[in-house]
Structure formats: C-alpha cells, structure tokens
mmCIF file as gemmi writes it, N, C-alpha and C atoms, coordinates in Angstrom:
data_model
loop_
_atom_site.group_PDB
_atom_site.id
_atom_site.type_symbol
_atom_site.label_atom_id
_atom_site.label_alt_id
_atom_site.label_comp_id
_atom_site.label_asym_id
_atom_site.label_entity_id
_atom_site.label_seq_id
_atom_site.pdbx_PDB_ins_code
_atom_site.Cartn_x
_atom_site.Cartn_y
_atom_site.Cartn_z
_atom_site.occupancy
_atom_site.B_iso_or_equiv
_atom_site.pdbx_formal_charge
_atom_site.auth_seq_id
_atom_site.auth_asym_id
_atom_site.pdbx_PDB_model_num
ATOM 1 N N . MET Axp A 1 ? 1.837 -2.283 7.583 1 0 ? 1 A 1
ATOM 2 C CA . MET Axp A 1 ? 3.405 -1.858 7.478 1 0 ? 1 A 1
ATOM 3 C C . MET Axp A 1 ? 3.612 -0.574 7.937 1 0 ? 1 A 1
ATOM 4 N N . ALA Axp A 2 ? 4.594 -0.461 8.355 1 0 ? 2 A 1
ATOM 5 C CA . ALA Axp A 2 ? 4.921 0.875 9.206 1 0 ? 2 A 1
ATOM 6 C C . ALA Axp A 2 ? 6.629 1.155 9.118 1 0 ? 2 A 1
ATOM 7 N N . VAL Axp A 3 ? 6.645 2.426 8.677 1 0 ? 3 A 1
ATOM 8 C CA . VAL Axp A 3 ? 8.07 2.774 8.895 1 0 ? 3 A 1
ATOM 9 C C . VAL Axp A 3 ? 8.432 3.838 9.622 1 0 ? 3 A 1
ATOM 10 N N . LEU Axp A 4 ? 9.31 3.683 10.427 1 0 ? 4 A 1
ATOM 11 C CA . LEU Axp A 4 ? 9.838 4.756 11.571 1 0 ? 4 A 1
ATOM 12 C C . LEU Axp A 4 ? 9.78 6.247 10.859 1 0 ? 4 A 1
ATOM 13 N N . PRO Axp A 5 ? 9.328 7.376 11.491 1 0 ? 5 A 1
ATOM 14 C CA . PRO Axp A 5 ? 9.563 8.585 10.6 1 0 ? 5 A 1
ATOM 15 C C . PRO Axp A 5 ? 11.049 8.809 10.494 1 0 ? 5 A 1
ATOM 16 N N . ALA Axp A 6 ? 12.026 8.595 11.217 1 0 ? 6 A 1
ATOM 17 C CA . ALA Axp A 6 ? 13.261 8.821 10.677 1 0 ? 6 A 1
ATOM 18 C C . ALA Axp A 6 ? 13.953 7.933 9.365 1 0 ? 6 A 1
ATOM 19 N N . ALA Axp A 7 ? 13.106 6.952 9.111 1 0 ? 7 A 1
ATOM 20 C CA . ALA Axp A 7 ? 13.534 6.32 7.994 1 0 ? 7 A 1
ATOM 21 C C . ALA Axp A 7 ? 12.675 6.529 6.73 1 0 ? 7 A 1
ATOM 22 N N . ARG Axp A 8 ? 11.809 7.382 6.766 1 0 ? 8 A 1
ATOM 23 C CA . ARG Axp A 8 ? 10.692 7.591 5.561 1 0 ? 8 A 1
ATOM 24 C C . ARG Axp A 8 ? 11.417 8.402 4.779 1 0 ? 8 A 1
ATOM 25 N N . GLY Axp A 9 ? 11.222 8.193 3.402 1 0 ? 9 A 1
ATOM 26 C CA . GLY Axp A 9 ? 11.92 8.723 2.296 1 0 ? 9 A 1
ATOM 27 C C . GLY Axp A 9 ? 13.132 8.082 1.815 1 0 ? 9 A 1
ATOM 28 N N . THR Axp A 10 ? 13.585 7.244 2.553 1 0 ? 10 A 1
ATOM 29 C CA . THR Axp A 10 ? 14.884 6.468 2.434 1 0 ? 10 A 1
ATOM 30 C C . THR Axp A 10 ? 15.013 5.28 1.623 1 0 ? 10 A 1
ATOM 31 N N . GLY Axp A 11 ? 13.934 4.73 1.296 1 0 ? 11 A 1
ATOM 32 C CA . GLY Axp A 11 ? 13.588 3.655 0.52 1 0 ? 11 A 1
ATOM 33 C C . GLY Axp A 11 ? 12.752 2.54 1.033 1 0 ? 11 A 1
ATOM 34 N N . PRO Axp A 12 ? 12.804 2.207 2.567 1 0 ? 12 A 1
ATOM 35 C CA . PRO Axp A 12 ? 12.204 0.713 2.994 1 0 ? 12 A 1
ATOM 36 C C . PRO Axp A 12 ? 10.822 0.684 2.658 1 0 ? 12 A 1
ATOM 37 N N . GLY Axp A 13 ? 9.94 1.658 2.855 1 0 ? 13 A 1
ATOM 38 C CA . GLY Axp A 13 ? 8.497 1.549 2.711 1 0 ? 13 A 1
ATOM 39 C C . GLY Axp A 13 ? 8.389 0.911 1.024 1 0 ? 13 A 1
ATOM 40 N N . VAL Axp A 14 ? 9.026 1.554 0.123 1 0 ? 14 A 1
ATOM 41 C CA . VAL Axp A 14 ? 8.887 1.243 -1.272 1 0 ? 14 A 1
ATOM 42 C C . VAL Axp A 14 ? 9.273 -0.211 -1.435 1 0 ? 14 A 1
ATOM 43 N N . ALA Axp A 15 ? 10.736 -0.45 -0.626 1 0 ? 15 A 1
ATOM 44 C CA . ALA Axp A 15 ? 11.221 -1.944 -0.815 1 0 ? 15 A 1
ATOM 45 C C . ALA Axp A 15 ? 10.092 -3.195 -0.183 1 0 ? 15 A 1
ATOM 46 N N . LEU Axp A 16 ? 9.364 -2.67 0.799 1 0 ? 16 A 1
ATOM 47 C CA . LEU Axp A 16 ? 8.416 -3.471 1.47 1 0 ? 16 A 1
ATOM 48 C C . LEU Axp A 16 ? 7.111 -3.649 0.437 1 0 ? 16 A 1
ATOM 49 N N . VAL Axp A 17 ? 6.748 -2.665 -0.162 1 0 ? 17 A 1
ATOM 50 C CA . VAL Axp A 17 ? 5.597 -2.831 -1.172 1 0 ? 17 A 1
ATOM 51 C C . VAL Axp A 17 ? 5.744 -3.71 -2.175 1 0 ? 17 A 1
ATOM 52 N N . ARG Axp A 18 ? 7.013 -3.373 -2.9 1 0 ? 18 A 1
ATOM 53 C CA . ARG Axp A 18 ? 7.698 -4.151 -3.946 1 0 ? 18 A 1
ATOM 54 C C . ARG Axp A 18 ? 7.72 -5.373 -3.594 1 0 ? 18 A 1
ATOM 55 N N . ALA Axp A 19 ? 8.306 -5.896 -2.69 1 0 ? 19 A 1
ATOM 56 C CA . ALA Axp A 19 ? 8.481 -7.216 -1.937 1 0 ? 19 A 1
ATOM 57 C C . ALA Axp A 19 ? 6.975 -7.98 -1.909 1 0 ? 19 A 1
ATOM 58 N N . ILE Axp A 20 ? 6.176 -7.244 -1.425 1 0 ? 20 A 1
ATOM 59 C CA . ILE Axp A 20 ? 4.821 -8.023 -1.336 1 0 ? 20 A 1
ATOM 60 C C . ILE Axp A 20 ? 4.121 -8.094 -2.531 1 0 ? 20 A 1
ATOM 61 N N . GLU Axp A 21 ? 4.296 -7.231 -3.478 1 0 ? 21 A 1
ATOM 62 C CA . GLU Axp A 21 ? 3.727 -7.494 -4.896 1 0 ? 21 A 1
ATOM 63 C C . GLU Axp A 21 ? 4.5 -8.565 -5.447 1 0 ? 21 A 1
ATOM 64 N N . ARG Axp A 22 ? 5.76 -8.516 -5.462 1 0 ? 22 A 1
ATOM 65 C CA . ARG Axp A 22 ? 6.643 -9.726 -5.918 1 0 ? 22 A 1
ATOM 66 C C . ARG Axp A 22 ? 5.951 -10.966 -5.385 1 0 ? 22 A 1
ATOM 67 N N . ALA Axp A 23 ? 5.76 -11.019 -4.019 1 0 ? 23 A 1
ATOM 68 C CA . ALA Axp A 23 ? 5.27 -12.354 -3.538 1 0 ? 23 A 1
ATOM 69 C C . ALA Axp A 23 ? 3.814 -12.759 -4.057 1 0 ? 23 A 1
ATOM 70 N N . GLY Axp A 24 ? 3.257 -11.778 -4.115 1 0 ? 24 A 1
ATOM 71 C CA . GLY Axp A 24 ? 1.892 -11.87 -4.887 1 0 ? 24 A 1
ATOM 72 C C . GLY Axp A 24 ? 1.62 -12.46 -6.127 1 0 ? 24 A 1
ATOM 73 N N . LEU Axp A 25 ? 2.793 -11.948 -7.194 1 0 ? 25 A 1
ATOM 74 C CA . LEU Axp A 25 ? 3.05 -12.422 -8.204 1 0 ? 25 A 1
ATOM 75 C C . LEU Axp A 25 ? 3.242 -13.759 -8.441 1 0 ? 25 A 1
ATOM 76 N N . GLU Axp A 26 ? 4.016 -14.398 -7.44 1 0 ? 26 A 1
ATOM 77 C CA . GLU Axp A 26 ? 4.843 -15.895 -7.324 1 0 ? 26 A 1
ATOM 78 C C . GLU Axp A 26 ? 3.704 -16.515 -6.939 1 0 ? 26 A 1
ATOM 79 N N . ARG Axp A 27 ? 2.88 -15.868 -6.325 1 0 ? 27 A 1
ATOM 80 C CA . ARG Axp A 27 ? 1.705 -16.811 -6.025 1 0 ? 27 A 1
ATOM 81 C C . ARG Axp A 27 ? 0.414 -16.905 -6.917 1 0 ? 27 A 1
ATOM 82 N N . GLY Axp A 28 ? 0.588 -16.264 -7.735 1 0 ? 28 A 1
ATOM 83 C CA . GLY Axp A 28 ? -0.556 -16.103 -8.889 1 0 ? 28 A 1
ATOM 84 C C . GLY Axp A 28 ? -1.616 -15.037 -8.622 1 0 ? 28 A 1
ATOM 85 N N . ALA Axp A 29 ? -1.417 -14.029 -7.821 1 0 ? 29 A 1
ATOM 86 C CA . ALA Axp A 29 ? -2.535 -13.079 -7.645 1 0 ? 29 A 1
ATOM 87 C C . ALA Axp A 29 ? -2.498 -11.967 -8.728 1 0 ? 29 A 1
ATOM 88 N N . GLY Axp A 30 ? -3.524 -11.369 -9.081 1 0 ? 30 A 1
ATOM 89 C CA . GLY Axp A 30 ? -3.59 -10.453 -10.141 1 0 ? 30 A 1
ATOM 90 C C . GLY Axp A 30 ? -3.889 -9.41 -9.789 1 0 ? 30 A 1
ATOM 91 N N . GLU Axp A 31 ? -4.221 -9.05 -8.522 1 0 ? 31 A 1
ATOM 92 C CA . GLU Axp A 31 ? -4.312 -7.847 -7.682 1 0 ? 31 A 1
ATOM 93 C C . GLU Axp A 31 ? -3.981 -7.881 -6.304 1 0 ? 31 A 1
ATOM 94 N N . LEU Axp A 32 ? -3.472 -6.508 -6.114 1 0 ? 32 A 1
ATOM 95 C CA . LEU Axp A 32 ? -3.053 -6.389 -4.48 1 0 ? 32 A 1
ATOM 96 C C . LEU Axp A 32 ? -4.085 -5.279 -3.631 1 0 ? 32 A 1
ATOM 97 N N . GLU Axp A 33 ? -4.59 -5.668 -2.699 1 0 ? 33 A 1
ATOM 98 C CA . GLU Axp A 33 ? -5.557 -4.821 -2.097 1 0 ? 33 A 1
ATOM 99 C C . GLU Axp A 33 ? -5.032 -4.604 -0.826 1 0 ? 33 A 1
ATOM 100 N N . LEU Axp A 34 ? -4.92 -3.074 -0.414 1 0 ? 34 A 1
ATOM 101 C CA . LEU Axp A 34 ? -4.632 -2.932 1.044 1 0 ? 34 A 1
ATOM 102 C C . LEU Axp A 34 ? -5.235 -1.656 1.441 1 0 ? 34 A 1
ATOM 103 N N . HIS Axp A 35 ? -5.238 -1.658 2.703 1 0 ? 35 A 1
ATOM 104 C CA . HIS Axp A 35 ? -5.931 -0.608 3.613 1 0 ? 35 A 1
ATOM 105 C C . HIS Axp A 35 ? -5.073 0.191 4.326 1 0 ? 35 A 1
ATOM 106 N N . ALA Axp A 36 ? -5.084 1.465 3.343 1 0 ? 36 A 1
ATOM 107 C CA . ALA Axp A 36 ? -4.065 2.731 3.859 1 0 ? 36 A 1
ATOM 108 C C . ALA Axp A 36 ? -4.785 3.523 4.792 1 0 ? 36 A 1
ATOM 109 N N . GLN Axp A 37 ? -3.734 4.109 5.588 1 0 ? 37 A 1
ATOM 110 C CA . GLN Axp A 37 ? -4.261 5.241 6.57 1 0 ? 37 A 1
ATOM 111 C C . GLN Axp A 37 ? -4.172 6.196 5.477 1 0 ? 37 A 1
ATOM 112 N N . VAL Axp A 38 ? -5.324 7.249 5.569 1 0 ? 38 A 1
ATOM 113 C CA . VAL Axp A 38 ? -5.472 8.171 4.576 1 0 ? 38 A 1
ATOM 114 C C . VAL Axp A 38 ? -4.136 9.305 4.717 1 0 ? 38 A 1
ATOM 115 N N . SER Axp A 39 ? -3.214 9.112 5.71 1 0 ? 39 A 1
ATOM 116 C CA . SER Axp A 39 ? -2.087 10.156 5.727 1 0 ? 39 A 1
ATOM 117 C C . SER Axp A 39 ? -0.967 9.432 4.772 1 0 ? 39 A 1
ATOM 118 N N . ALA Axp A 40 ? -1.016 8.054 4.307 1 0 ? 40 A 1
ATOM 119 C CA . ALA Axp A 40 ? -0.19 7.562 3.381 1 0 ? 40 A 1
ATOM 120 C C . ALA Axp A 40 ? -0.791 7.435 2.117 1 0 ? 40 A 1
ATOM 121 N N . ILE Axp A 41 ? -1.933 7.619 1.598 1 0 ? 41 A 1
ATOM 122 C CA . ILE Axp A 41 ? -2.42 7.535 0.515 1 0 ? 41 A 1
ATOM 123 C C . ILE Axp A 41 ? -1.407 8.162 -0.734 1 0 ? 41 A 1
ATOM 124 N N . GLY Axp A 42 ? -1.142 9.255 -0.377 1 0 ? 42 A 1
ATOM 125 C CA . GLY Axp A 42 ? -0.159 9.701 -1.549 1 0 ? 42 A 1
ATOM 126 C C . GLY Axp A 42 ? 1.157 8.879 -1.838 1 0 ? 42 A 1
ATOM 127 N N . PHE Axp A 43 ? 1.747 8.047 -0.826 1 0 ? 43 A 1
ATOM 128 C CA . PHE Axp A 43 ? 2.712 7.366 -0.963 1 0 ? 43 A 1
ATOM 129 C C . PHE Axp A 43 ? 2.493 6.229 -1.79 1 0 ? 43 A 1
ATOM 130 N N . HIS Axp A 44 ? 1.213 5.763 -1.444 1 0 ? 44 A 1
ATOM 131 C CA . HIS Axp A 44 ? 0.828 4.476 -2.242 1 0 ? 44 A 1
ATOM 132 C C . HIS Axp A 44 ? 0.33 4.93 -3.624 1 0 ? 44 A 1
ATOM 133 N N . GLU Axp A 45 ? -0.243 5.968 -3.741 1 0 ? 45 A 1
ATOM 134 C CA . GLU Axp A 45 ? -0.662 6.369 -5.257 1 0 ? 45 A 1
ATOM 135 C C . GLU Axp A 45 ? 0.677 6.509 -6.087 1 0 ? 45 A 1
ATOM 136 N N . ARG Axp A 46 ? 1.714 7.036 -5.498 1 0 ? 46 A 1
ATOM 137 C CA . ARG Axp A 46 ? 2.86 7.072 -6.337 1 0 ? 46 A 1
ATOM 138 C C . ARG Axp A 46 ? 3.58 5.836 -6.583 1 0 ? 46 A 1
ATOM 139 N N . LEU Axp A 47 ? 3.105 4.778 -5.915 1 0 ? 47 A 1
ATOM 140 C CA . LEU Axp A 47 ? 3.321 3.355 -6.487 1 0 ? 47 A 1
ATOM 141 C C . LEU Axp A 47 ? 2.218 2.706 -7.249 1 0 ? 47 A 1
ATOM 142 N N . GLY Axp A 48 ? 1.436 3.612 -7.626 1 0 ? 48 A 1
ATOM 143 C CA . GLY Axp A 48 ? 0.437 2.651 -8.549 1 0 ? 48 A 1
ATOM 144 C C . GLY Axp A 48 ? -0.783 2.232 -8.117 1 0 ? 48 A 1
ATOM 145 N N . HIS Axp A 49 ? -1.025 2.43 -6.939 1 0 ? 49 A 1
ATOM 146 C CA . HIS Axp A 49 ? -2.396 2.073 -6.307 1 0 ? 49 A 1
ATOM 147 C C . HIS Axp A 49 ? -3.282 3.017 -6.181 1 0 ? 49 A 1
ATOM 148 N N . THR Axp A 50 ? -4.442 2.751 -6.296 1 0 ? 50 A 1
ATOM 149 C CA . THR Axp A 50 ? -5.637 3.656 -6.641 1 0 ? 50 A 1
ATOM 150 C C . THR Axp A 50 ? -6.472 3.346 -5.494 1 0 ? 50 A 1
ATOM 151 N N . ALA Axp A 51 ? -7.209 4.507 -5.034 1 0 ? 51 A 1
ATOM 152 C CA . ALA Axp A 51 ? -8.068 4.338 -3.655 1 0 ? 51 A 1
ATOM 153 C C . ALA Axp A 51 ? -9.361 4.139 -4.172 1 0 ? 51 A 1
ATOM 154 N N . HIS Axp A 52 ? -10.36 3.503 -3.285 1 0 ? 52 A 1
ATOM 155 C CA . HIS Axp A 52 ? -11.757 3.023 -3.632 1 0 ? 52 A 1
ATOM 156 C C . HIS Axp A 52 ? -12.534 3.189 -2.581 1 0 ? 52 A 1
ATOM 157 N N . GLY Axp A 53 ? -13.518 3.968 -2.799 1 0 ? 53 A 1
ATOM 158 C CA . GLY Axp A 53 ? -14.688 3.784 -1.532 1 0 ? 53 A 1
ATOM 159 C C . GLY Axp A 53 ? -14.52 5.027 -0.523 1 0 ? 53 A 1
ATOM 160 N N . PRO Axp A 54 ? -15.36 4.883 0.493 1 0 ? 54 A 1
ATOM 161 C CA . PRO Axp A 54 ? -15.073 6.077 1.597 1 0 ? 54 A 1
ATOM 162 C C . PRO Axp A 54 ? -14.155 5.588 2.646 1 0 ? 54 A 1
ATOM 163 N N . GLU Axp A 55 ? -13.811 6.573 3.366 1 0 ? 55 A 1
ATOM 164 C CA . GLU Axp A 55 ? -13.014 6.541 4.335 1 0 ? 55 A 1
ATOM 165 C C . GLU Axp A 55 ? -13.678 5.679 5.556 1 0 ? 55 A 1
ATOM 166 N N . TYR Axp A 56 ? -12.919 4.904 6.161 1 0 ? 56 A 1
ATOM 167 C CA . TYR Axp A 56 ? -13.097 4.358 7.289 1 0 ? 56 A 1
ATOM 168 C C . TYR Axp A 56 ? -12.568 4.103 8.444 1 0 ? 56 A 1
ATOM 169 N N . LEU Axp A 57 ? -12.85 3.813 9.64 1 0 ? 57 A 1
ATOM 170 C CA . LEU Axp A 57 ? -11.718 4.015 10.929 1 0 ? 57 A 1
ATOM 171 C C . LEU Axp A 57 ? -11.44 2.813 11.056 1 0 ? 57 A 1
ATOM 172 N N . ASP Axp A 58 ? -10.098 2.292 11.463 1 0 ? 58 A 1
ATOM 173 C CA . ASP Axp A 58 ? -9.291 1.2 11.661 1 0 ? 58 A 1
ATOM 174 C C . ASP Axp A 58 ? -8.488 1.527 12.757 1 0 ? 58 A 1
ATOM 175 N N . GLY Axp A 59 ? -8.528 0.964 13.826 1 0 ? 59 A 1
ATOM 176 C CA . GLY Axp A 59 ? -7.647 1.19 14.856 1 0 ? 59 A 1
ATOM 177 C C . GLY Axp A 59 ? -7.783 2.851 15.44 1 0 ? 59 A 1
ATOM 178 N N . GLY Axp A 60 ? -9.096 3.317 14.93 1 0 ? 60 A 1
ATOM 179 C CA . GLY Axp A 60 ? -9.023 4.506 15.618 1 0 ? 60 A 1
ATOM 180 C C . GLY Axp A 60 ? -8.836 5.659 14.464 1 0 ? 60 A 1
ATOM 181 N N . LEU Axp A 61 ? -8.028 5.151 13.398 1 0 ? 61 A 1
ATOM 182 C CA . LEU Axp A 61 ? -7.252 6.117 12.43 1 0 ? 61 A 1
ATOM 183 C C . LEU Axp A 61 ? -8.247 5.895 10.947 1 0 ? 61 A 1
ATOM 184 N N . PRO Axp A 62 ? -8.336 7.072 10.446 1 0 ? 62 A 1
ATOM 185 C CA . PRO Axp A 62 ? -8.883 6.879 8.936 1 0 ? 62 A 1
ATOM 186 C C . PRO Axp A 62 ? -8.265 6.376 7.819 1 0 ? 62 A 1
ATOM 187 N N . HIS Axp A 63 ? -8.699 5.323 7.428 1 0 ? 63 A 1
ATOM 188 C CA . HIS Axp A 63 ? -8.247 4.538 6.306 1 0 ? 63 A 1
ATOM 189 C C . HIS Axp A 63 ? -9.406 4.524 4.892 1 0 ? 63 A 1
ATOM 190 N N . ARG Axp A 64 ? -8.467 4.218 3.822 1 0 ? 64 A 1
ATOM 191 C CA . ARG Axp A 64 ? -9.192 3.758 2.241 1 0 ? 64 A 1
ATOM 192 C C . ARG Axp A 64 ? -8.641 2.539 1.974 1 0 ? 64 A 1
ATOM 193 N N . THR Axp A 65 ? -9.437 1.832 1.358 1 0 ? 65 A 1
ATOM 194 C CA . THR Axp A 65 ? -9.259 0.646 0.623 1 0 ? 65 A 1
ATOM 195 C C . THR Axp A 65 ? -8.44 1.051 -0.679 1 0 ? 65 A 1
ATOM 196 N N . MET Axp A 66 ? -7.215 0.366 -0.947 1 0 ? 66 A 1
ATOM 197 C CA . MET Axp A 66 ? -6.573 0.898 -2.276 1 0 ? 66 A 1
ATOM 198 C C . MET Axp A 66 ? -6.318 -0.714 -2.888 1 0 ? 66 A 1
ATOM 199 N N . THR Axp A 67 ? -6.196 -0.51 -4.479 1 0 ? 67 A 1
ATOM 200 C CA . THR Axp A 67 ? -5.727 -1.804 -5.166 1 0 ? 67 A 1
ATOM 201 C C . THR Axp A 67 ? -4.926 -1.282 -6.214 1 0 ? 67 A 1
ATOM 202 N N . ARG Axp A 68 ? -4.119 -2.277 -6.808 1 0 ? 68 A 1
ATOM 203 C CA . ARG Axp A 68 ? -3.055 -2.186 -7.782 1 0 ? 68 A 1
ATOM 204 C C . ARG Axp A 68 ? -3.134 -3.301 -8.515 1 0 ? 68 A 1
ATOM 205 N N . GLY Axp A 69 ? -3.341 -3.581 -9.88 1 0 ? 69 A 1
ATOM 206 C CA . GLY Axp A 69 ? -3.563 -4.696 -10.716 1 0 ? 69 A 1
ATOM 207 C C . GLY Axp A 69 ? -1.769 -4.997 -10.667 1 0 ? 69 A 1
ATOM 208 N N . LEU Axp A 70 ? -1.509 -6.479 -10.424 1 0 ? 70 A 1
ATOM 209 C CA . LEU Axp A 70 ? -0.153 -7.074 -10.848 1 0 ? 70 A 1
ATOM 210 C C . LEU Axp A 70 ? 0.087 -7.623 -12.02 1 0 ? 70 A 1
ATOM 211 N N . THR Axp A 71 ? 1.403 -7.395 -12.516 1 0 ? 71 A 1
ATOM 212 C CA . THR Axp A 71 ? 1.335 -7.99 -13.928 1 0 ? 71 A 1
ATOM 213 C C . THR Axp A 71 ? 2.87 -8.393 -13.788 1 0 ? 71 A 1
ATOM 214 N N . GLY Axp A 72 ? 3.515 -9.391 -14.615 1 0 ? 72 A 1
ATOM 215 C CA . GLY Axp A 72 ? 4.671 -10.008 -14.443 1 0 ? 72 A 1
ATOM 216 C C . GLY Axp A 72 ? 5.529 -9.221 -15.395 1 0 ? 72 A 1
C-alpha cells in the first residue's frame, strides 16, 4: 500500500491496514504478515506490528518483514 505524502497523517493508511486486518479475521487468519519499507516501520509499530529478521531489498528499497497477531 502507499499513501500520497499530502495525505499522510490524516488517517487513510491506518484505515487501509485496519481493513486488511478485518478481512484477514473474516477469512480465519490468525496473523498478518507484511513487508514494510524501513521508512514505514514506525507507522506499522504504532499499529501493533513487530519487525522480524534482517533488512532486505525489494524494488531497490530496504524492507523488513513484520507481523501482527489477529484476534476478534
């Protein structure tokens, strides 16, 4: 996902992540895994995600794998 710089901090990123989490719960998923740009790790940590493992390049940008347990 990506949010335009002008819209960051106004809620659409949080709304998108929460919608993805709800969809996972509705399908019986117990955990969400995402691949975050390193620059977005703080955003995802504020939403309860935890970074795991080393940095790696994806599309030429540094990323880390993150997870969050899903509960109803």
